[in-house]
MARPA-133841 format. One line per 4 residues: their letters; for each residue x, y, z of N, C-alpha, C, O. Coordinates in steps of 0.001 Angstrom, whole numbers. Layout:
BEGIN
a	X/Y/Z/X/Y/Z/X/Y/Z/X/Y/Z ~ ...
***
This chain:
BEGIN
mtrp	24019/3167/-3196/23762/4403/-3275/23561/4326/-1367/23001/3469/-684 ~ 24223/5502/-993/24451/6240/141/22991/5988/1082/22333/4954/965 ~ 22707/6832/1789/21607/7507/2720/20584/9078/1499/21350/9859/936 ~ 19890/9176/1401/19580/9746/448/20232/11099/1229/20305/10877/2438
detd	20611/12132/942/20906/13316/2086/19482/14569/1613/18493/14381/905 ~ 19878/15635/2253/18570/17048/1872/17741/16701/654/16554/16375/669 ~ 18499/16811/-362/18083/17518/-1443/17133/15870/-1779/15911/15726/-1753 ~ 18163/14840/-2068/17113/13521/-2889/16517/13640/-1413/17393/13318/-611
rril	15750/13868/-1010/14377/13958/28/13684/15193/-766/12636/15122/-1408 ~ 14291/16049/-628/13244/17253/-1277/12764/16816/-2540/11679/17238/-2939 ~ 13631/15796/-3415/13115/15238/-4746/12097/14411/-4187/10980/14768/-4563 ~ 12095/13326/-3339/11302/12547/-2537/10312/12769/-2475/9344/12051/-2727
ralq	10381/14331/-1954/8479/14925/-1046/7775/15263/-1971/6545/15290/-1989 ~ 8784/15650/-3117/7692/16648/-3984/7410/15384/-5140/6500/15600/-5939 ~ 7997/14362/-5228/7471/13355/-6595/6520/12853/-5871/5544/12865/-6622 ~ 6053/12209/-4391/5358/11540/-3298/4170/12037/-3708/3162/11373/-3949
kdgr	4401/14210/-3853/2831/14687/-3795/2531/14745/-5413/1392/15067/-5749 ~ 3738/14376/-6672/2654/15004/-8219/4381/13781/-8857/5548/14015/-9170 ~ 3482/12529/-8735/4741/11727/-9566/4871/12011/-11023/5674/11548/-11833 ~ 3774/12992/-11201/3805/12706/-13217/4339/14050/-13898/4294/14364/-15088
mqkv	5215/15244/-12054/5660/16332/-11724/6844/16082/-13776/7528/15110/-14098 ~ 6610/17214/-14499/7662/17113/-15347/9036/17747/-14761/9208/18678/-13975 ~ 9949/16899/-15433/11232/16721/-14269/11835/18860/-14344/12688/19404/-13644 ~ 11204/19312/-15139/11956/20343/-15609/11735/21231/-14040/12445/21864/-13258
elav	9739/20663/-14214/9135/21608/-12718/9657/20853/-11532/9554/21751/-10697 ~ 10192/19734/-10815/10838/18812/-10006/12239/19375/-9987/12722/19231/-8864 ~ 13299/20135/-11078/14079/20659/-10655/13871/22599/-9981/14519/23302/-9205 ~ 13234/22698/-10405/12595/24318/-10155/12608/23869/-8059/13205/24162/-7023
qvgl	11553/23054/-8552/10810/22631/-7184/11825/22468/-5813/11593/22816/-4655 ~ 13144/21747/-6436/14286/21696/-5338/15370/22018/-5401/16269/21547/-4703 ~ 15570/23356/-6712/16148/24276/-6600/17623/23538/-7492/18706/24090/-7303 ~ 17580/22704/-8126/18419/21610/-8459/18430/22465/-10506/17420/23001/-10961
spsp	19404/22379/-11098/19007/22518/-12838/18748/20876/-13292/19295/19914/-12753 ~ 17676/20816/-14531/17349/19805/-14912/18039/18877/-15281/17326/17916/-15571 ~ 19418/18628/-15457/20055/17552/-15491/20749/16660/-14014/20778/15490/-13632 ~ 21200/17861/-13561/21730/17200/-11773/20379/16418/-11248/20431/15319/-10696
clrr	19214/17111/-11488/18093/16736/-10670/17453/15563/-11622/16658/14736/-11175 ~ 17756/15580/-12561/16970/13726/-13392/18003/13156/-12954/17645/12186/-12286 ~ 19561/13294/-12994/20621/12417/-12791/20072/11854/-10942/19477/10778/-10872 ~ 20158/12121/-10496/19470/12104/-8933/18048/11379/-9256/17651/10248/-8973
akal	17620/12123/-9739/16098/10594/-9941/16385/9433/-10090/16192/8403/-9444 ~ 16984/9747/-11231/17758/8169/-11776/18252/7446/-10972/18211/6242/-11223 ~ 18588/7679/-10321/19807/7113/-9656/18972/6677/-7970/19521/5853/-7239 ~ 18010/7165/-7669/17050/6981/-6320/16048/5948/-6750/15379/5439/-5850
eeag	15786/5458/-8320/14542/4749/-8825/15681/3782/-9023/15472/2739/-8404 ~ 17095/3795/-9848/17550/2648/-9715/18210/2361/-8382/19044/1457/-8441 ~ 18077/2778/-7489/19036/2185/-6187/17527/1671/-5693/17958/1335/-4590 ~ 16467/1419/-5629/15339/1425/-5441/14302/1988/-3823/13512/1547/-2989
viqr	14885/2973/-4136/14360/4180/-3097/13168/4659/-3724/12137/4853/-3079 ~ 13269/4867/-5019/11682/5132/-6015/11297/3524/-6528/12085/2950/-7280 ~ 9908/2774/-6025/10192/1207/-6198/9248/1405/-7489/9224/431/-8241 ~ 8321/2720/-7930/7239/2685/-9038/6488/4216/-8590/6510/4965/-7613
yvav	5872/4171/-9840/4456/5136/-10002/3587/4844/-10087/3382/3700/-10494 ~ 2491/5729/-9744/1327/4786/-9532/768/6266/-9516/1310/7363/-9379 ~ -865/5747/-9761/-2079/6000/-10356/-2957/6145/-8527/-3403/5069/-8128 ~ -3212/7723/-7286/-3991/6874/-6342/-5018/7389/-6765/-5283/8471/-7289
ldpa	-5670/6361/-6442/-7532/6823/-7103/-7977/6704/-5832/-7611/6059/-4849 ~ -9351/7908/-6206/-10742/7641/-5240/-11768/6637/-4649/-12931/6600/-5049 ~ -11230/5737/-3573/-12018/5139/-3630/-13617/5056/-3514/-14287/4030/-3621 ~ -14191/6655/-3216/-15550/6879/-3520/-16073/6854/-4168/-17227/6424/-4172
eigm	-14968/7683/-5762/-15355/8023/-6917/-16039/6419/-7972/-17033/6207/-8666 ~ -14373/5323/-7386/-14751/4057/-8159/-16240/3260/-7767/-16786/2379/-8432 ~ -16703/3860/-6480/-17615/2556/-5993/-17413/2528/-4594/-18302/2705/-3761 ~ -15626/2187/-4240/-15788/1648/-2752/-15159/2311/-1896/-13970/2484/-1630
gmtv	-16477/2790/-1352/-16344/4412/-773/-15884/3749/1063/-15593/4395/2070 ~ -15959/2774/922/-15793/2042/2006/-14704/1491/2847/-15226/447/3238 ~ -13580/1530/3347/-12407/1366/3944/-11766/-13/5135/-10697/276/5671 ~ -12103/-786/5347/-12344/-1561/6694/-10927/-2220/6809/-10463/-2907/5899
farv	-10087/-1900/8303/-8809/-2829/8037/-9574/-3960/8986/-10495/-3948/9803 ~ -8584/-5038/8358/-8564/-6173/8910/-8037/-6585/9339/-7049/-6727/8618 ~ -7756/-7388/10977/-6755/-7765/11649/-6860/-9855/11484/-7660/-10432/12219 ~ -6270/-10417/10813/-5703/-11451/10710/-5292/-12387/11312/-4193/-12714/10865
wltg	-5662/-13086/12227/-4715/-14267/13403/-5047/-15450/12622/-6183/-15733/12244 ~ -3826/-16229/12369/-3528/-17661/11333/-3620/-18832/12392/-3186/-18725/13539 ~ -4131/-19774/11967/-3611/-21092/12834/-2228/-21056/13514/-1968/-21023/14717 ~ -1212/-21073/12192/666/-21122/12779/1202/-19255/11976/565/-18309/11513
qdve	2234/-19470/12135/2920/-19312/11535/4398/-19731/10593/5521/-19376/10233 ~ 3589/-20535/10564/4836/-21967/9502/4998/-21651/8223/4020/-22096/7622 ~ 5658/-21161/7560/5864/-20718/5890/5022/-21011/5364/4304/-20198/4783 ~ 4785/-22416/5379/3734/-22806/4797/2221/-21978/4826/1664/-21470/3853
tvnh	1902/-21995/5761/410/-21391/6300/816/-19704/5890/149/-19167/5006 ~ 1778/-19028/6482/1804/-17472/5748/2332/-17404/4006/1903/-16503/3286 ~ 2764/-17879/3767/2715/-17723/1822/1578/-18553/1506/1373/-18275/325 ~ 631/-19488/1889/-490/-19806/842/-1765/-18366/1998/-2754/-17893/1438
fsna	-1612/-18192/2644/-2091/-17371/2780/-1894/-15634/2374/-2850/-14859/2340 ~ -894/-15354/2172/-108/-14153/1345/-130/-14415/-248/42/-13544/-1100 ~ -416/-16020/-523/-648/-16049/-2233/-1745/-15465/-1904/-1725/-14234/-1926 ~ -3258/-16287/-1430/-4700/-16228/-1661/-4934/-14972/-1209/-6149/-14925/-1405
vsal	-4575/-13651/-628/-5281/-12441/-314/-4772/-11635/-1683/-5604/-10951/-2279 ~ -3366/-11720/-2194/-2783/-11388/-3610/-3660/-11276/-4530/-3771/-10219/-5151 ~ -4529/-12474/-4810/-5287/-12444/-6041/-6547/-11718/-5318/-7560/-12042/-5937 ~ -6816/-10965/-4372/-7979/-11037/-3969/-8098/-8664/-4422/-7462/-7848/-3754
pqiv	-8903/-8330/-5444/-8380/-7143/-5618/-8862/-5862/-4819/-8545/-4712/-5125 ~ -9998/-6359/-3325/-10553/-5668/-2320/-9417/-5482/-1610/-9937/-4975/-616 ~ -8172/-5509/-1346/-7210/-6362/-284/-6292/-5651/-976/-5514/-6245/-1721 ~ -6233/-3814/-783/-5509/-2976/-1282/-3795/-2841/-441/-2675/-2614/-900
echl	-4067/-2983/304/-2417/-3328/1439/-2946/-4380/2423/-3975/-4687/3024 ~ -1655/-4766/2252/-1534/-7003/3113/-75/-6421/3436/714/-6003/2589 ~ 251/-6503/5590/1157/-6412/6452/1065/-7734/6791/59/-8442/6739 ~ 2247/-8049/7166/2740/-8935/8066/3172/-8303/9091/3955/-7360/8975
magd	2726/-8730/10240/2768/-8022/11783/3131/-8865/12404/3016/-10080/12243 ~ 3921/-7894/13686/4592/-8950/14405/3978/-8235/15665/3973/-7005/15687 ~ 3476/-8935/16685/2527/-8205/17935/1205/-9220/17813/1255/-10373/17385 ~ -195/-8407/18370/-1446/-9295/18748/-1769/-10190/17419/-2016/-11392/17517
cdfl	-1741/-9358/15913/-2306/-10232/15021/-1151/-10469/14213/-67/-9950/14480 ~ -1364/-11362/13067/-806/-11840/12573/-264/-11110/10747/752/-11135/10052 ~ -1496/-10606/10661/-2078/-10054/9322/-2070/-8729/9665/-2010/-8573/10884 ~ -2127/-7248/8725/-3128/-6262/8958/-3792/-6036/7071/-3129/-6249/6055
lrvv	-4762/-5718/7120/-5156/-5599/5749/-5774/-4521/5427/-6553/-4413/6373 ~ -5980/-3598/4710/-6549/-3028/4253/-7632/-3769/3194/-7458/-4523/2236 ~ -8332/-3434/3563/-9853/-3664/2103/-10920/-2111/2035/-11309/-1157/2709 ~ -11008/-2826/515/-11754/-1342/61/-13329/-2381/-5/-13303/-3549/382
ardl	-14607/-1730/-545/-15292/-2282/-655/-16834/-1168/-615/-16799/-186/126 ~ -17996/-1429/-1394/-19164/-516/-1785/-19625/105/-262/-19697/1268/136 ~ -19898/-1170/393/-20360/-765/1677/-20090/-2032/2929/-19471/-3071/2696 ~ -20687/-1683/4242/-20735/-2174/4937/-21131/-4058/4353/-20346/-5006/4342
ddyr	-22486/-4034/3968/-23134/-5263/3675/-21910/-5826/2145/-21853/-6993/1759 ~ -21263/-4926/1668/-20681/-5798/773/-19002/-5871/1169/-18435/-6215/132 ~ -18182/-5716/2064/-17479/-6076/2755/-17706/-6982/3614/-16817/-7828/3707 ~ -18942/-7142/4537/-19878/-8380/5395/-19136/-9565/4307/-18256/-10366/4620
qfqi	-19851/-9382/2816/-20079/-10900/1904/-18920/-10904/1791/-18404/-12016/1902 ~ -18006/-9745/1532/-16429/-10590/1177/-15764/-11383/2029/-14919/-12161/1586 ~ -16061/-11303/3484/-15334/-11540/4697/-16133/-12940/4650/-15689/-13933/5226 ~ -17276/-12953/3966/-17635/-14199/4337/-17201/-15634/3109/-16770/-16772/3295
dhlt	-17590/-14831/1833/-17064/-15427/1016/-15513/-15807/225/-15334/-16446/-812 ~ -14556/-15188/1092/-13273/-15237/835/-12248/-15103/1570/-11210/-15716/1321 ~ -12410/-14019/2919/-11227/-13610/3558/-10899/-15167/4344/-9900/-15862/4159 ~ -12455/-15563/5570/-12442/-16415/6398/-12643/-18007/5731/-13039/-18968/6391
rikg	-12345/-18038/4545/-13091/-19044/3920/-11313/-19908/3058/-11196/-21026/2557 ~ -9871/-18406/3282/-8879/-19204/2917/-8208/-19971/4526/-8052/-19450/5630 ~ -7941/-21335/4063/-6522/-22217/4834/-5812/-21344/5766/-4996/-20423/5754 ~ -6550/-22110/6643/-5700/-21077/7534/-5861/-19951/8664/-5241/-19687/9695
vqnv	-6718/-19530/8158/-7520/-18635/9001/-8155/-18299/10083/-9341/-18039/9880 ~ -7772/-18200/11255/-8224/-18219/12454/-9530/-17630/13138/-10461/-18179/13727 ~ -9212/-16140/12802/-9926/-15173/13098/-9587/-13786/12940/-8495/-13323/13268 ~ -11209/-12649/12073/-10591/-11685/11398/-11326/-10782/12638/-11894/-11420/13525
ksdi	-11316/-9512/12691/-11325/-8646/13591/-11124/-7156/12497/-10237/-6562/11884 ~ -12998/-7058/12840/-12767/-5214/11558/-12200/-4468/11954/-11391/-4860/12795 ~ -12206/-3560/11776/-12307/-1650/12321/-12294/-1281/10840/-11729/-1688/9824 ~ -13325/-155/11230/-14342/1055/10360/-13170/2087/10226/-12359/2332/11119
lmqk	-13202/2723/8838/-12050/3453/9344/-13464/4640/9213/-14352/4432/8386 ~ -13487/5575/9925/-14598/6818/9782/-13961/8091/8880/-14337/8607/7828 ~ -13035/8307/9608/-12484/9292/8045/-11070/9215/7857/-10317/8539/8558 ~ -10583/10246/6457/-8791/9629/6140/-8449/10788/6496/-8962/11497/5631
i	-7994/11352/7103/-7059/12722/7487/-5877/12563/6604/-4975/13400/6624
***
């Protein structure tokens, strides 16, 4: 697939706001008839531009109202250490995003917890016990904008 054109971008913006939008409503919003709109959306899915449809949860409503960004430094960036860390954090449901970084730290994690005590316990019991973790620095989210 070539790069998305302006019509594709309108489809993508609409679906980012509401991934459950009916295709007829989507067509109206982007200014296409339903059949071409459906074909374009399907092509975006098949090309991997649209990777998946998900439910975005309100962490506070499920008792996980605190978000922490944890910057992690490993003992090395060799394949074994990076893969071990990646596999270990993939198994931890508190980690909702994990990014391998270029720059100051090796990984940036978005972690959800009930409160500061819950996060601290998670860090002690899980995060710092992963083989290869050298250092963790935590940044507390004050407000999501």
